[in-house]
C-alpha positions as protocol buffer text, in pm:
chain_id: "A"
residue {
  index: 1
  type: MET
  ca { x: 4101 y: 3804 z: -4403 }
}
residue {
  index: 2
  type: THR
  ca { x: 3895 y: 4087 z: -4525 }
}
residue {
  index: 3
  type: LEU
  ca { x: 3991 y: 4459 z: -4467 }
}
residue {
  index: 4
  type: GLN
  ca { x: 3738 y: 4667 z: -4294 }
}
residue {
  index: 5
  type: SER
  ca { x: 3642 y: 5014 z: -4413 }
}
residue {
  index: 6
  type: PRO
  ca { x: 3738 y: 5312 z: -4190 }
}
residue {
  index: 7
  type: SER
  ca { x: 3375 y: 5367 z: -4115 }
}
residue {
  index: 8
  type: GLU
  ca { x: 3319 y: 5008 z: -3997 }
}
residue {
  index: 9
  type: LEU
  ca { x: 3621 y: 5036 z: -3774 }
}
residue {
  index: 10
  type: PHE
  ca { x: 3485 y: 5355 z: -3653 }
}
residue {
  index: 11
  type: LEU
  ca { x: 3140 y: 5213 z: -3561 }
}
residue {
  index: 12
  type: LYS
  ca { x: 3301 y: 4909 z: -3399 }
}
residue {
  index: 13
  type: TYR
  ca { x: 3552 y: 5083 z: -3168 }
}
residue {
  index: 14
  type: ASP
  ca { x: 3531 y: 5462 z: -3163 }
}
residue {
  index: 15
  type: PHE
  ca { x: 3156 y: 5503 z: -3176 }
}
residue {
  index: 16
  type: ALA
  ca { x: 3094 y: 5228 z: -2920 }
}
residue {
  index: 17
  type: VAL
  ca { x: 3356 y: 5329 z: -2673 }
}
residue {
  index: 18
  type: THR
  ca { x: 3291 y: 5693 z: -2698 }
}
residue {
  index: 19
  type: GLN
  ca { x: 2919 y: 5636 z: -2633 }
}
residue {
  index: 20
  type: ASP
  ca { x: 2965 y: 5415 z: -2344 }
}
residue {
  index: 21
  type: LEU
  ca { x: 3233 y: 5667 z: -2190 }
}
residue {
  index: 22
  type: CYS
  ca { x: 2983 y: 5960 z: -2235 }
}
residue {
  index: 23
  type: LYS
  ca { x: 2694 y: 5762 z: -2058 }
}
residue {
  index: 24
  type: GLN
  ca { x: 2929 y: 5666 z: -1774 }
}
residue {
  index: 25
  type: PHE
  ca { x: 3060 y: 6008 z: -1735 }
}
residue {
  index: 26
  type: ILE
  ca { x: 2721 y: 6187 z: -1720 }
}
residue {
  index: 27
  type: THR
  ca { x: 2614 y: 5921 z: -1454 }
}
residue {
  index: 28
  type: LEU
  ca { x: 2947 y: 6003 z: -1256 }
}
residue {
  index: 29
  type: VAL
  ca { x: 2909 y: 6381 z: -1287 }
}
residue {
  index: 30
  type: THR
  ca { x: 2535 y: 6367 z: -1198 }
}
residue {
  index: 31
  type: GLY
  ca { x: 2622 y: 6171 z: -892 }
}
residue {
  index: 32
  type: VAL
  ca { x: 2878 y: 6397 z: -777 }
}
residue {
  index: 33
  type: LEU
  ca { x: 2660 y: 6707 z: -830 }
}
residue {
  index: 34
  type: VAL
  ca { x: 2376 y: 6562 z: -646 }
}
residue {
  index: 35
  type: PHE
  ca { x: 2595 y: 6451 z: -355 }
}
residue {
  index: 36
  type: SER
  ca { x: 2739 y: 6804 z: -325 }
}
residue {
  index: 37
  type: LEU
  ca { x: 2397 y: 6965 z: -336 }
}
residue {
  index: 38
  type: THR
  ca { x: 2274 y: 6721 z: -73 }
}
residue {
  index: 39
  type: PHE
  ca { x: 2551 y: 6768 z: 170 }
}
residue {
  index: 40
  type: SER
  ca { x: 2647 y: 7122 z: 83 }
}
residue {
  index: 41
  type: ASP
  ca { x: 2515 y: 7258 z: 422 }
}
residue {
  index: 42
  type: LYS
  ca { x: 2765 y: 7017 z: 594 }
}
residue {
  index: 43
  type: VAL
  ca { x: 3049 y: 7149 z: 384 }
}
residue {
  index: 44
  type: VAL
  ca { x: 2962 y: 7513 z: 400 }
}
residue {
  index: 45
  type: LYS
  ca { x: 2699 y: 7671 z: 639 }
}
residue {
  index: 46
  type: PHE
  ca { x: 2543 y: 7912 z: 395 }
}
residue {
  index: 47
  type: SER
  ca { x: 2383 y: 8128 z: 652 }
}
residue {
  index: 48
  type: ARG
  ca { x: 2749 y: 8200 z: 814 }
}
residue {
  index: 49
  type: ALA
  ca { x: 2977 y: 8142 z: 512 }
}
residue {
  index: 50
  type: LYS
  ca { x: 3189 y: 8404 z: 380 }
}
residue {
  index: 51
  type: LYS
  ca { x: 3072 y: 8526 z: 34 }
}
residue {
  index: 52
  type: PHE
  ca { x: 3374 y: 8387 z: -168 }
}
residue {
  index: 53
  type: LEU
  ca { x: 3294 y: 8033 z: -38 }
}
residue {
  index: 54
  type: ARG
  ca { x: 2933 y: 8063 z: -153 }
}
residue {
  index: 55
  type: VAL
  ca { x: 3055 y: 8189 z: -478 }
}
residue {
  index: 56
  type: LEU
  ca { x: 3312 y: 7903 z: -506 }
}
residue {
  index: 57
  type: VAL
  ca { x: 3039 y: 7649 z: -444 }
}
residue {
  index: 58
  type: ALA
  ca { x: 2810 y: 7813 z: -692 }
}
residue {
  index: 59
  type: VAL
  ca { x: 3109 y: 7800 z: -936 }
}
residue {
  index: 60
  type: SER
  ca { x: 3162 y: 7423 z: -876 }
}
residue {
  index: 61
  type: TRP
  ca { x: 2796 y: 7353 z: -933 }
}
residue {
  index: 62
  type: ALA
  ca { x: 2788 y: 7557 z: -1249 }
}
residue {
  index: 63
  type: SER
  ca { x: 3093 y: 7379 z: -1378 }
}
residue {
  index: 64
  type: MET
  ca { x: 2947 y: 7043 z: -1299 }
}
residue {
  index: 65
  type: LEU
  ca { x: 2626 y: 7136 z: -1469 }
}
residue {
  index: 66
  type: PHE
  ca { x: 2814 y: 7264 z: -1788 }
}
residue {
  index: 67
  type: ALA
  ca { x: 3004 y: 6931 z: -1780 }
}
residue {
  index: 68
  type: ILE
  ca { x: 2682 y: 6735 z: -1792 }
}
residue {
  index: 69
  type: ILE
  ca { x: 2543 y: 6953 z: -2085 }
}
residue {
  index: 70
  type: ALA
  ca { x: 2874 y: 6928 z: -2271 }
}
residue {
  index: 71
  type: CYS
  ca { x: 2901 y: 6568 z: -2242 }
}
residue {
  index: 72
  type: GLY
  ca { x: 2543 y: 6524 z: -2348 }
}
residue {
  index: 73
  type: LEU
  ca { x: 2627 y: 6736 z: -2667 }
}
residue {
  index: 74
  type: GLY
  ca { x: 2929 y: 6520 z: -2723 }
}
residue {
  index: 75
  type: LEU
  ca { x: 2698 y: 6211 z: -2698 }
}
residue {
  index: 76
  type: THR
  ca { x: 2452 y: 6374 z: -2939 }
}
residue {
  index: 77
  type: TYR
  ca { x: 2733 y: 6436 z: -3189 }
}
residue {
  index: 78
  type: ILE
  ca { x: 2887 y: 6104 z: -3177 }
}
residue {
  index: 79
  type: CYS
  ca { x: 2548 y: 5948 z: -3232 }
}
residue {
  index: 80
  type: LEU
  ca { x: 2516 y: 6179 z: -3537 }
}
residue {
  index: 81
  type: ALA
  ca { x: 2851 y: 6078 z: -3647 }
}
residue {
  index: 82
  type: GLY
  ca { x: 2762 y: 5691 z: -3612 }
}
residue {
  index: 83
  type: GLY
  ca { x: 2466 y: 5761 z: -3847 }
}
residue {
  index: 84
  type: GLN
  ca { x: 2673 y: 5938 z: -4086 }
}
residue {
  index: 85
  type: ALA
  ca { x: 2923 y: 5644 z: -4083 }
}
residue {
  index: 86
  type: VAL
  ca { x: 2640 y: 5408 z: -4163 }
}
residue {
  index: 87
  type: TYR
  ca { x: 2434 y: 5613 z: -4413 }
}
residue {
  index: 88
  type: GLY
  ca { x: 2659 y: 5891 z: -4524 }
}
residue {
  index: 89
  type: PRO
  ca { x: 2953 y: 5905 z: -4780 }
}
residue {
  index: 90
  type: GLU
  ca { x: 3277 y: 5757 z: -4671 }
}
residue {
  index: 91
  type: ASN
  ca { x: 3453 y: 5987 z: -4416 }
}
residue {
  index: 92
  type: ASP
  ca { x: 3168 y: 6225 z: -4392 }
}
residue {
  index: 93
  type: TYR
  ca { x: 3139 y: 6133 z: -4022 }
}
residue {
  index: 94
  type: ALA
  ca { x: 3488 y: 6258 z: -3919 }
}
residue {
  index: 95
  type: LEU
  ca { x: 3411 y: 6622 z: -3861 }
}
residue {
  index: 96
  type: THR
  ca { x: 3113 y: 6532 z: -3655 }
}
residue {
  index: 97
  type: ALA
  ca { x: 3319 y: 6283 z: -3449 }
}
residue {
  index: 98
  type: HIS
  ca { x: 3588 y: 6558 z: -3381 }
}
residue {
  index: 99
  type: THR
  ca { x: 3318 y: 6792 z: -3267 }
}
residue {
  index: 100
  type: SER
  ca { x: 3188 y: 6524 z: -3030 }
}
residue {
  index: 101
  type: TYR
  ca { x: 3544 y: 6482 z: -2891 }
}
residue {
  index: 102
  type: ALA
  ca { x: 3570 y: 6854 z: -2847 }
}
residue {
  index: 103
  type: TRP
  ca { x: 3260 y: 6864 z: -2633 }
}
residue {
  index: 104
  type: ILE
  ca { x: 3362 y: 6567 z: -2430 }
}
residue {
  index: 105
  type: ILE
  ca { x: 3702 y: 6720 z: -2371 }
}
residue {
  index: 106
  type: MET
  ca { x: 3549 y: 7052 z: -2241 }
}
residue {
  index: 107
  type: ALA
  ca { x: 3301 y: 6840 z: -2022 }
}
residue {
  index: 108
  type: GLY
  ca { x: 3607 y: 6668 z: -1868 }
}
residue {
  index: 109
  type: ILE
  ca { x: 3780 y: 6995 z: -1801 }
}
residue {
  index: 110
  type: SER
  ca { x: 3488 y: 7148 z: -1664 }
}
residue {
  index: 111
  type: PHE
  ca { x: 3427 y: 6861 z: -1419 }
}
residue {
  index: 112
  type: ILE
  ca { x: 3777 y: 6880 z: -1302 }
}
residue {
  index: 113
  type: GLY
  ca { x: 3738 y: 7266 z: -1238 }
}
residue {
  index: 114
  type: GLY
  ca { x: 3418 y: 7200 z: -1053 }
}
residue {
  index: 115
  type: LEU
  ca { x: 3565 y: 6925 z: -856 }
}
residue {
  index: 116
  type: THR
  ca { x: 3872 y: 7134 z: -762 }
}
residue {
  index: 117
  type: ALA
  ca { x: 3644 y: 7430 z: -648 }
}
residue {
  index: 118
  type: LEU
  ca { x: 3453 y: 7191 z: -428 }
}
residue {
  index: 119
  type: ILE
  ca { x: 3772 y: 7063 z: -282 }
}
residue {
  index: 120
  type: LEU
  ca { x: 3905 y: 7415 z: -226 }
}
residue {
  index: 121
  type: VAL
  ca { x: 3581 y: 7506 z: -39 }
}
residue {
  index: 122
  type: ALA
  ca { x: 3613 y: 7198 z: 179 }
}
residue {
  index: 123
  type: LEU
  ca { x: 3983 y: 7288 z: 258 }
}
residue {
  index: 124
  type: ALA
  ca { x: 3940 y: 7659 z: 309 }
}
residue {
  index: 125
  type: ARG
  ca { x: 3631 y: 7640 z: 542 }
}
residue {
  index: 126
  type: PRO
  ca { x: 3821 y: 7564 z: 867 }
}
residue {
  index: 127
  type: PHE
  ca { x: 4049 y: 7862 z: 807 }
}
residue {
  index: 128
  type: VAL
  ca { x: 3769 y: 8109 z: 709 }
}
residue {
  index: 129
  type: ASP
  ca { x: 3505 y: 8042 z: 974 }
}
């Protein structure tokens, strides 16, 4: 049994899983954003809605858009880390991978915030109209 180097383990597990996670997350967030844009008039009648409901919907959309961008940056950094793990010096990829994880975590937090804002809009509408 041969021991694998840390960069080989990174490529085999961390890189592959993180890359798949990012692609699936971007697909999910894009789908939710498009769905909410499509049916926004059903949730909030913009011509009659209170200003804070319209602002909350806009915050939701902005949060989801930021989540897509942040996850795209996370995917970019994890790909750069994969290249560094293959071609760079040993452990040169670790800082780039950590940068990727930070962007991915920010994307997740932003998505949760956007989804929460959208849920609040849907729950508040009957009481505000």
